[in-house]
C-alpha positions in Angstrom: -13.9 -16.8 -11.7 -13.6 -13.1 -12.5 -15.8 -10.7 -10.4 -17.6 -9.5 -13.6 -18.7 -13.0 -14.3 -20.2 -13.3 -10.9 -22.1 -10.0 -11.4 -23.4 -11.3 -14.8 -24.4 -14.6 -13.1 -26.2 -12.7 -10.4 -28.5 -11.0 -12.9 -29.9 -14.5 -13.8 -30.4 -15.7 -10.2 -33.1 -15.0 -7.7 -32.9 -11.6 -6.0 -31.5 -13.0 -2.7 -28.5 -14.6 -4.5 -27.9 -11.3 -6.4 -27.9 -9.4 -3.1 -25.5 -11.9 -1.5 -23.1 -11.5 -4.4 -23.3 -7.7 -4.4 -22.6 -7.7 -0.6 -19.9 -10.3 -1.1 -21.7 -12.7 1.3 -21.4 -16.4 1.0 -23.8 -18.2 -1.3 -25.5 -21.5 -0.5 -24.1 -24.6 -2.1 -27.0 -24.6 -4.6 -26.6 -20.9 -5.4 -22.8 -21.4 -5.9 -23.5 -24.3 -8.3 -25.9 -22.2 -10.4 -23.4 -19.3 -10.6 -20.6 -21.7 -11.6 -22.7 -23.4 -14.2 -23.6 -20.0 -15.7 -20.0 -18.8 -15.6 -18.8 -22.0 -17.3 -21.4 -21.7 -20.1 -20.9 -18.0 -20.5 -17.1 -18.4 -20.9 -17.6 -21.2 -23.5 -20.2 -19.1 -25.4 -17.9 -16.1 -25.5 -15.2 -18.3 -26.8 -17.5 -19.8 -29.5 -19.1 -16.5 -30.6 -15.9 -14.4 -30.1 -18.1 -11.7 -28.5 -19.6 -11.2 -25.1 -22.7 -9.5 -26.6 -23.2 -12.3 -29.1 -22.8 -14.9 -26.4 -25.4 -13.2 -24.2 -27.8 -12.8 -27.1 -27.5 -16.5 -27.9 -28.1 -17.5 -24.2 -31.3 -15.4 -24.1 -32.9 -16.4 -27.4 -35.0 -19.6 -28.0 -33.0 -22.2 -29.9 -34.5 -24.7 -32.4 -31.7 -27.1 -31.5 -32.8 -27.0 -27.9 -36.5 -27.6 -28.6 -37.4 -23.9 -28.7 -36.0 -23.3 -25.2 -33.6 -20.5 -24.2 -30.2 -21.9 -23.3 -30.1 -19.8 -20.1 -33.3 -21.6 -19.0 -31.6 -25.0 -19.1 -28.8 -24.0 -16.7 -30.8 -24.8 -13.6 -29.5 -28.4 -13.7 -26.3 -30.2 -14.5 -27.9 -32.1 -17.3 -29.3 -29.0 -18.9 -25.9 -27.3 -18.7 -24.3 -30.3 -20.5 -27.0 -30.1 -23.2 -26.1 -26.4 -23.7 -22.4 -27.0 -23.7 -22.8 -29.8 -26.2 -24.8 -27.4 -28.5 -22.0 -24.8 -28.2 -19.5 -27.5 -29.2 -21.6 -28.3 -32.3 -21.8 -24.6 -33.2 -18.0 -24.3 -32.7 -17.4 -27.2 -35.1 -19.8 -25.9 -37.7 -22.9 -28.1 -37.1 -26.0 -26.0 -37.0 -29.5 -27.3 -36.5 
């Protein structure tokens, strides 16, 4: 994972995880999993929207297809992450809700 992606992920994590990333200290297993989920989704979103700014906007805005929830809010669990990735797949193939 590129260092910039870790920095972006840190902005969506609790302050202690962000501090650890900034100081290059090891994260807990749970923190590492959250950062990796966000990196995976962010990478896919950038690929789908062809722009980092557009991908970040999409992650932060409520989605009708996700029941009015923000995609970023679903990344706390593996299941929520899969739901977001599935939605990105639909968008990529031209299926909009």
